[in-house]
C-alpha positions in Angstrom: 10.1 93.6 -140.8 12.3 96.8 -140.9 12.5 96.9 -137.1 13.5 93.3 -137.0 16.3 94.0 -139.5 17.6 97.0 -137.6 17.5 95.0 -134.3 19.3 92.1 -135.9 22.0 94.4 -137.4 22.5 96.0 -134.0 23.0 92.6 -132.4 25.4 91.7 -135.2 27.5 94.9 -134.6 27.5 94.1 -130.9 28.8 90.6 -131.6 31.5 91.9 -133.9 32.5 94.4 -131.2 32.8 91.6 -128.7 35.2 89.7 -131.0 37.3 92.8 -131.7 37.3 93.8 -128.0 38.4 90.3 -126.9 41.4 90.4 -129.3 42.3 93.9 -128.2 42.2 92.8 -124.6 44.3 89.7 -125.3 47.0 91.7 -127.3 46.7 94.9 -125.2 46.3 96.9 -128.3 43.4 98.6 -130.1 42.7 98.2 -133.8 43.6 101.2 -136.0 42.5 100.1 -139.4 39.4 98.7 -141.0 39.8 97.1 -144.5 36.7 96.3 -146.6 37.7 93.9 -149.4 34.3 92.7 -150.5 34.7 94.0 -154.0 38.4 93.6 -154.5 38.4 90.2 -156.1 35.0 90.2 -157.7 36.3 90.0 -161.3 38.7 87.2 -160.3 35.9 85.2 -158.8 33.8 85.5 -161.9 36.6 84.4 -164.1 37.4 81.5 -161.8 33.8 80.5 -161.7 33.7 79.9 -165.4 36.7 77.6 -165.1 36.1 75.9 -161.7 32.8 76.8 -159.9 33.6 74.7 -156.8 37.0 76.4 -156.3 35.4 79.8 -157.0 32.8 79.3 -154.3 35.4 78.0 -151.8 37.6 81.0 -152.5 34.8 83.5 -152.3 33.0 82.2 -149.2 35.7 80.6 -147.1 39.2 81.5 -148.1 39.1 85.3 -148.6 37.8 87.9 -146.1 35.4 90.6 -146.9 36.3 92.6 -143.8 39.5 92.9 -141.8 39.8 94.6 -138.5 43.5 95.0 -137.7 46.2 96.7 -135.7 49.1 98.2 -137.8 52.5 99.0 -136.4 52.5 102.8 -136.9 56.3 102.9 -137.7 56.7 99.9 -140.0 53.1 99.8 -141.2 53.1 96.0 -140.7 50.2 94.1 -139.3 50.5 93.4 -135.5 47.2 91.4 -135.5 44.2 91.1 -137.7 40.7 89.7 -137.2 39.4 88.3 -140.5 35.7 88.0 -141.4 35.0 85.6 -144.3 31.6 85.7 -146.0 30.7 82.5 -144.2 31.5 84.2 -140.9 29.3 87.1 -141.6 26.4 84.9 -142.7 26.7 82.7 -139.7 27.0 85.6 -137.3 24.0 87.3 -139.0 21.9 84.2 -138.5 23.0 84.0 -134.9 22.0 87.7 -134.5 18.6 86.9 -136.1 18.2 84.0 -133.7 19.1 86.1 -130.6 16.7 88.8 -131.8 13.9 86.2 -131.9 14.5 84.5 -128.6 14.8 87.7 -126.6 11.1 88.0 -127.0 10.5 84.5 -125.6 10.0 83.5 -122.0 13.2 81.5 -121.6 14.4 80.4 -118.1 17.9 81.3 -116.8 19.3 77.8 -117.5 18.1 78.2 -121.1 19.9 81.5 -121.4 23.1 80.0 -120.0 23.0 77.3 -122.8 22.2 80.0 -125.4 25.3 81.9 -124.2 27.5 78.7 -124.3 26.3 77.6 -127.7 26.6 81.2 -129.1 30.2 81.3 -127.8 31.1 78.0 -129.4 29.5 79.1 -132.7 31.5 82.3 -132.7 34.7 80.5 -131.8 34.2 78.0 -134.7 34.3 81.0 -137.1 37.1 83.0 -135.5 40.0 83.6 -137.9 43.1 85.6 -136.8 46.6 86.5 -137.8 49.0 87.4 -135.0 52.5 88.7 -135.8 54.0 87.4 -132.6 52.6 83.9 -132.9 52.7 81.5 -135.8 50.5 82.8 -138.5 51.5 83.9 -142.0 47.9 83.7 -143.1 44.6 84.0 -141.3 44.2 80.9 -139.2 41.4 79.5 -137.1 41.9 80.5 -133.4 42.1 76.9 -132.1 44.9 76.3 -134.5 46.7 79.4 -133.3 46.2 78.4 -129.6 47.4 74.8 -130.1 50.5 75.9 -132.0 51.3 78.5 -129.4 51.4 75.7 -126.8 53.8 73.8 -129.0 56.3 76.6 -128.8 55.6 77.7 -125.2 58.4 77.1 -122.7 55.9 76.8 -119.9 54.3 73.5 -120.9 55.3 70.0 -122.1 56.0 70.9 -125.7 56.5 67.3 -126.8 53.0 66.4 -125.6 51.4 69.5 -127.2 53.3 68.8 -130.5 51.9 65.2 -130.5 48.4 66.5 -129.9 48.8 69.2 -132.6 50.1 66.7 -135.2 47.3 64.3 -134.5 44.4 66.7 -134.9 45.8 69.4 -137.3 44.5 67.5 -140.3 41.0 67.4 -138.8 40.5 71.1 -138.1 37.8 71.5 -140.8 35.9 68.5 -139.3 36.3 69.9 -135.8 35.0 73.3 -137.0 32.0 71.7 -138.7 31.3 69.6 -135.6 31.4 72.6 -133.3 29.2 74.7 -135.6 26.7 71.9 -136.0 26.6 71.1 -132.3 26.1 74.7 -131.2 23.4 75.3 -133.9 21.6 72.1 -132.7 21.6 73.4 -129.1 20.2 76.8 -130.2 17.6 75.1 -132.4 16.5 72.8 -129.6 16.1 75.7 -127.2 14.1 77.6 -129.7 11.8 74.7 -130.5 11.3 74.0 -126.7 10.4 77.6 -126.1 7.9 77.6 -128.9 6.3 74.4 -127.5 6.1 75.9 -124.0 4.6 79.1 -125.4 1.8 77.1 -127.2 0.8 75.1 -124.2 
């Protein structure tokens, strides 16, 4: 049990490293600050829970990060970019790490591993929240939202077309996130069940 937990945490750290590295590569800048906010708003959540439990759970699990990896401008001390990890992100990535730790011991064919990689990437992307100073974000925003909005303001593409696309789907981002999360989880679950069935034959 202890070895499984350690292996899972190592995989989780590796996944977090991949996410941070990808943003560093995209922005050509390395993070220089780690902010842990898990206990900052605890008393506020408890007070809110007594008044409105649903809003308290939403704020605690989805709206507010417990971990921020960011790049600060060393002169102005303003945020250049920030990668935000909400509790729901951490839980999802931990479950993904637990899954990967389990399937690595199974006899899965190469095509199965390709689908695991694709589904894991989609799952990670569905929980990817950023704030980029040079783009369009005043608050942490889902990466697909940022990418689509950047197309709207890009001089290299048909901005009218991208603006139309953005307006049509912007109200459905939560549904899109849920669909991506569910679809990728279904793929991973199907591969796991198939591997168990093949193992028992």
